[in-house]
C-alpha positions in Angstrom: 0.0 0.0 0.0 2.8 2.3 0.9 4.6 1.6 -2.3 1.5 2.4 -4.3 1.2 5.8 -2.5 4.8 6.6 -3.2 4.3 5.7 -6.8 1.2 7.9 -7.1 3.1 10.7 -5.4 5.9 10.5 -7.8 3.5 10.5 -10.8 1.7 13.5 -9.3 4.9 15.4 -8.9 5.9 14.6 -12.5 2.6 15.7 -13.8 2.8 19.0 -11.8 6.4 19.5 -13.0 5.4 19.0 -16.6 2.4 21.3 -16.2 4.6 24.0 -14.7 7.1 23.5 -17.5 4.4 23.7 -20.2 3.0 26.8 -18.5 6.5 28.4 -18.3 7.0 27.7 -22.0 3.6 29.1 -22.9 4.3 32.2 -20.8 7.7 32.6 -22.4 6.2 32.3 -25.8 3.5 34.7 -24.9 6.0 37.2 -23.5 8.2 36.8 -26.6 5.2 37.3 -28.9 4.2 40.4 -26.9 7.6 41.8 -27.0 7.9 41.1 -30.7 4.4 42.6 -31.3 5.3 45.6 -29.3 8.6 46.0 -31.2 6.8 45.6 -34.5 4.3 48.2 -33.5 7.0 50.6 -32.5 8.8 50.0 -35.8 5.6 50.4 -37.7 4.9 53.6 -35.8 8.4 54.9 -36.5 8.0 54.0 -40.2 4.7 55.9 -40.2 6.2 58.9 -38.4 9.3 58.8 -40.7 7.1 58.6 -43.8 5.0 61.6 -42.5 8.3 63.5 -42.0 9.4 62.7 -45.5 6.1 63.7 -47.1 6.3 67.0 -45.1 9.8 67.5 -46.5 8.5 66.9 -50.1 5.6 69.3 -49.4 8.2 71.9 -48.5 10.0 71.4 -51.8 6.8 71.7 -53.8 5.8 74.8 -51.9 9.0 76.7 -52.6 9.0 75.7 -56.2 5.5 77.1 -56.6 6.6 80.3 -54.9 9.6 80.6 -57.2 7.7 79.8 -60.4 4.8 82.1 -59.5 7.1 84.8 -58.2 5.4 84.8 -54.8 7.0 86.3 -51.7 9.3 84.1 -49.7 12.0 84.3 -47.1 14.7 81.9 -46.1 14.4 79.9 -44.0 10.6 79.6 -43.5 8.4 77.0 -41.9 5.4 75.2 -43.5 2.8 73.4 -41.5 1.8 70.0 -43.1 -0.9 68.4 -41.1 0.7 67.6 -37.7 4.2 67.8 -39.3 6.4 70.8 -40.1 8.8 71.5 -43.0 11.6 74.0 -42.6 12.7 75.2 -46.0 16.0 77.0 -46.9 16.7 78.6 -50.2 20.2 79.6 -51.2 21.2 82.7 -53.3 21.6 82.2 -57.0 25.2 81.1 -57.6 26.3 80.3 -61.2 22.6 80.2 -62.3 21.5 77.7 -59.7 19.8 77.6 -56.3 20.2 74.9 -53.7 16.9 74.2 -51.9 16.8 72.1 -48.7 13.6 71.1 -47.0 13.6 69.4 -43.5 10.5 67.5 -42.5 9.8 67.0 -38.8 7.1 64.8 -37.3 7.3 64.0 -33.6 11.1 64.5 -33.8 11.5 62.1 -36.8 13.6 64.0 -39.3 13.7 63.5 -43.1 15.6 66.0 -45.3 15.4 66.6 -49.1 17.8 68.7 -51.2 17.2 69.8 -54.8 19.2 71.8 -57.3 17.1 74.4 -59.2 18.9 75.7 -62.2 18.3 78.0 -65.2 17.9 75.8 -68.3 20.7 76.4 -70.7 21.8 75.8 -74.2 25.5 75.3 -74.9 27.0 77.0 -78.0 30.7 76.4 -78.9 32.7 79.3 -80.2 36.1 77.8 -81.1 37.5 80.9 -82.8 38.1 84.5 -82.1 36.3 85.1 -85.4 34.3 82.6 -87.5 33.2 83.8 -90.9 30.8 82.6 -93.5 31.1 82.7 -97.3 31.2 86.5 -97.3 34.7 86.4 -95.9 36.6 89.0 -93.8 38.2 92.3 -94.6 40.8 93.5 -92.0 41.9 97.2 -91.8 45.5 98.3 -90.9 46.4 97.6 -87.3 43.3 95.5 -86.7 43.8 92.3 -84.7 42.2 89.0 -83.9 43.8 87.8 -80.7 42.8 84.2 -81.3 42.2 81.8 -84.2 40.1 82.5 -87.3 38.0 80.1 -89.4 36.5 81.5 -92.6 34.4 80.0 -95.4 35.5 83.0 -97.6 38.7 84.9 -98.3 40.4 87.0 -95.6 42.1 90.1 -97.0 43.4 93.5 -95.9 46.2 94.6 -93.5 45.4 93.1 -90.2 47.0 90.5 -87.8 45.8 87.2 -86.6 47.6 86.3 -83.4 47.2 82.5 -83.7 46.2 80.3 -86.6 43.8 80.7 -89.6 41.9 78.3 -91.7 40.3 79.4 -94.9 38.0 76.8 -96.4 36.8 76.5 -100.0 38.7 76.2 -103.3 39.7 79.6 -104.7 39.6 81.4 -101.3 42.7 83.0 -100.0 44.5 85.1 -97.4 45.9 88.4 -98.9 47.9 91.0 -97.0 47.5 89.2 -93.6 50.1 88.6 -90.9 49.5 85.3 -89.1 51.3 84.6 -85.8 51.1 80.8 -86.1 49.9 78.4 -88.8 47.8 79.0 -92.0 45.8 76.5 -93.9 44.3 77.9 -97.1 43.8 77.3 -100.8 45.9 80.3 -101.9 48.3 82.6 -100.0 49.1 86.1 -101.3 51.3 88.9 -100.0 51.1 87.6 -96.4 53.5 86.8 -93.5 53.1 83.4 -91.9 55.2 83.0 -88.7 54.4 79.3 -88.4 53.7 76.6 -91.1 51.7 77.1 -94.3 49.6 74.4 -95.8 47.9 75.1 -99.1 45.7 73.1 -101.3 47.2 71.4 -104.4 46.0 73.5 -107.3 46.3 76.7 -105.2 49.3 78.9 -105.1 51.8 80.9 -103.0 52.3 84.5 -104.2 54.8 86.6 -102.4 54.2 85.0 -99.0 56.9 84.8 -96.2 56.7 81.6 -94.2 58.7 81.1 -91.0 58.0 77.4 -90.7 57.5 74.6 -93.2 55.4 74.8 -96.4 53.3 71.8 -97.5 50.4 70.9 -99.7 47.2 68.9 -99.1 45.3 67.1 -101.9 41.7 67.9 -100.8 39.6 71.0 -100.6 39.3 72.4 -97.1 35.6 71.8 -96.1 33.3 74.6 -95.3 31.9 74.7 -91.7 28.5 76.0 -90.6 28.2 78.8 -88.2 27.7 77.6 -84.6 24.1 78.7 -83.8 21.4 76.8 -85.7 18.1 78.4 -86.8 16.2 76.1 -84.5 18.2 77.5 -81.6 17.4 81.0 -82.6 13.7 80.1 -82.9 13.8 78.7 -79.4 15.3 81.9 -78.0 12.6 83.9 -79.7 9.9 81.7 -78.1 11.6 82.1 -74.7 11.4 85.9 -75.0 7.8 85.9 -76.2 6.8 83.8 -73.2 7.5 86.8 -71.1 5.1 89.0 -73.0 4.9 91.0 -76.2 5.2 94.8 -76.3 3.6 96.4 -79.4 5.3 99.9 -79.1 8.8 101.2 -79.6 10.8 101.1 -76.4 13.1 104.0 -75.5 15.2 103.6 -72.3 16.6 106.5 -70.3 18.0 106.3 -66.8 18.0 102.7 -65.6 15.5 100.0 -66.7 15.1 96.3 -66.4 13.9 94.1 -69.4 13.4 90.5 -70.1 12.2 88.1 -71.0 10.2 90.1 -73.5 9.4 90.4 -77.2 9.2 94.0 -78.7 7.0 94.2 -81.8 5.7 91.5 -84.1 6.6 90.2 -87.5 3.8 92.2 -89.1 4.3 95.3 -86.8 8.1 95.6 -86.1 9.1 97.9 -83.2 12.5 99.2 -82.1 14.5 99.3 -78.9 16.7 102.3 -78.1 18.9 102.8 -75.1 19.5 106.5 -74.9 22.8 108.4 -74.2 24.2 107.4 -70.8 21.3 105.1 -69.9 21.6 101.6 -68.4 19.7 98.5 -69.5 19.7 95.5 -67.1 18.8 92.2 -68.8 16.8 89.7 -66.7 15.7 87.4 -69.6 16.0 87.1 -73.3 15.1 90.2 -75.3 13.8 89.7 -78.8 13.3 92.8 -81.0 11.5 92.6 -84.4 12.8 96.0 -85.5 16.1 97.8 -84.9 18.2 98.1 -81.8 20.3 101.2 -81.0 22.6 101.7 -78.1 23.4 105.4 -78.1 26.7 107.0 -76.9 27.9 105.9 -73.4 25.0 103.5 -72.9 25.6 100.5 -70.6 24.1 97.0 -70.8 24.5 94.6 -67.9 23.2 91.1 -67.4 21.5 90.8 -64.0 23.8 89.3 -61.4 21.5 86.3 -61.0 22.8 85.0 -64.4 26.0 83.9 -62.5 28.4 82.4 -65.0 25.7 82.0 -67.7 25.3 84.3 -70.7 22.3 86.2 -71.9 20.8 87.1 -75.3 19.5 90.2 -77.1 18.4 89.3 -80.7 16.7 91.1 -83.5 15.4 90.7 -87.0 16.7 94.2 -87.8 19.9 96.2 -87.5 22.0 96.6 -84.3 23.9 99.8 -83.9 26.4 100.2 -81.1 27.4 103.8 -80.8 30.6 105.3 -79.3 31.8 104.2 -75.8 29.0 101.7 -75.3 29.8 99.1 -72.7 28.1 95.6 -72.8 28.8 93.4 -69.8 27.9 90.0 -68.5 26.8 89.3 -65.0 30.2 90.2 -63.6 31.2 86.5 -63.1 33.8 84.8 -65.3 32.3 83.1 -68.4 29.2 85.4 -68.6 28.7 87.3 -71.8 26.1 89.3 -73.7 25.2 87.8 -77.1 24.0 90.5 -79.6 22.5 88.6 -82.6 20.9 89.8 -85.8 19.2 87.6 -88.3 18.8 90.3 -90.9 19.9 89.3 -94.4 22.2 92.1 -95.8 25.8 91.6 -96.9 26.2 95.2 -98.3 25.2 97.3 -95.3 26.1 96.4 -91.8 23.4 94.5 -89.8 25.6 94.9 -86.8 27.5 98.2 -86.7 29.9 98.7 -83.8 31.4 102.2 -83.4 34.5 103.6 -81.8 35.5 102.4 -78.3 32.7 100.0 -77.8 33.8 97.4 -75.3 32.8 94.8 -72.7 32.1 91.0 -72.4 30.1 90.8 -75.7 29.7 88.3 -78.6 28.5 89.7 -81.9 26.7 87.3 -84.2 25.0 87.8 -87.6 24.2 84.6 -89.4 23.1 86.2 -92.7 24.7 89.7 -92.8 27.6 92.0 -92.5 29.2 92.9 -89.2 31.2 96.1 -89.2 33.7 96.8 -86.4 34.9 100.5 -86.2 38.2 101.9 -85.0 39.4 101.1 -81.5 36.4 98.9 -80.6 36.8 95.7 -78.6 34.8 92.4 -78.6 35.3 88.9 -77.1 34.2 87.0 -80.2 32.6 87.8 -83.6 30.8 85.4 -85.9 29.1 86.6 -89.1 28.4 85.7 -92.7 30.7 88.6 -93.6 33.0 90.7 -91.3 34.7 94.0 -91.9 37.2 95.2 -89.2 38.3 98.8 -89.4 41.8 100.1 -88.4 42.9 99.2 -84.9 39.8 97.3 -83.9 40.5 94.3 -81.7 38.8 90.9 -81.2 40.2 89.3 -78.1 39.1 85.7 -77.8 38.6 83.9 -74.4 39.1 80.2 -74.2 35.9 79.8 -72.1 33.9 80.7 -75.1 34.4 77.1 -76.4 31.6 76.1 -73.9 29.4 79.1 -73.5 26.1 78.4 -71.7 23.3 80.6 -72.8 20.2 81.0 -70.7 16.7 82.3 -71.1 17.5 84.2 -67.9 16.2 84.3 -64.4 12.7 85.3 -65.7 12.7 82.5 -68.1 13.0 78.7 -67.9 14.2 77.0 -64.7 14.4 73.3 -64.1 15.1 70.9 -61.2 18.4 69.2 -62.2 18.9 67.1 -59.0 16.5 65.8 -56.3 17.8 63.6 -53.5 17.2 62.7 -49.8 20.2 63.7 -47.7 19.0 62.8 -44.2 
């Protein structure tokens, strides 16, 4: 009997022990599940809070882009309430034609930050030569200089100096009376001084030319090259200007005035732009004139400082006259120029007429007409169907012109060029 009781007692203890063990395992599993569930809930909550912070940050970016596009008031930094979250937005000054915008979203101390680069849309035009000339060729007066290289689809004649090299394309075309500081490649050389090497086309000739280096021939014609700005690019710039509005009266500027983007006149009702004696014109966007443009004596043209290192455009279907002592400047930063462009077709009378002592960071361009550069004027680069340089005028090329970025201007087209989360 005693043995049976001991046996039952042992069985009962074993059952109790097993029950306690099972309960302990169940409790442990329950606690683990609870901890895991709580952790997952916290993670889920954190993800939700982080997402709300991110969406607040995005809302801040969208808000500032709307303010910039619509030209609404803003300050930097400023706070934007987005539901229960907040976005703090910072907008940099314009540097080199770009702004950096940072938006920090905050929801219950969860932080997400987005940064974008907002830049003026640009078109790159390459000017590889101090002067590039079409089939009309170039006439150089005594003492005139091109401080750079020259490429011409027509003959280059006169009494001027080209500091570097010259290439004259097309059979039958020549250099005549020119001093070249480096190499010359041409069909025919006449009465010229070449300090470097001379290469001429077989079938051409050398007539009273002094050559400091080697002389050689080439069998093939030197191919003509198109001028660097296409008509489609010009059309786009005209559209950019028109997007800023159309003025249907002549514009005469005295004192100081800001223009751009703007179109002056229409194709059926051309209107003129005149900058009076001593006046200052500040360009904030592309200016397109359907009539003539005149910069009177001592006038000044500046690109707005917000252009940064970008260049701006003034173009016309008429004649551009740059009177004595006119100064045309870029934004003040390196690599910024004013492009004066005429599309008028006239190879007898100047479509761009630059008078004495005109100067500045300016590029002159006439795709179908004659450019005339008077005594003692100064330009960074000249491209035209035909070019005539008077005595002592100087074209001084800058290497940065090889990759000149033109812009529709601060009042024109902007675009987001980079968008990323940084925190």
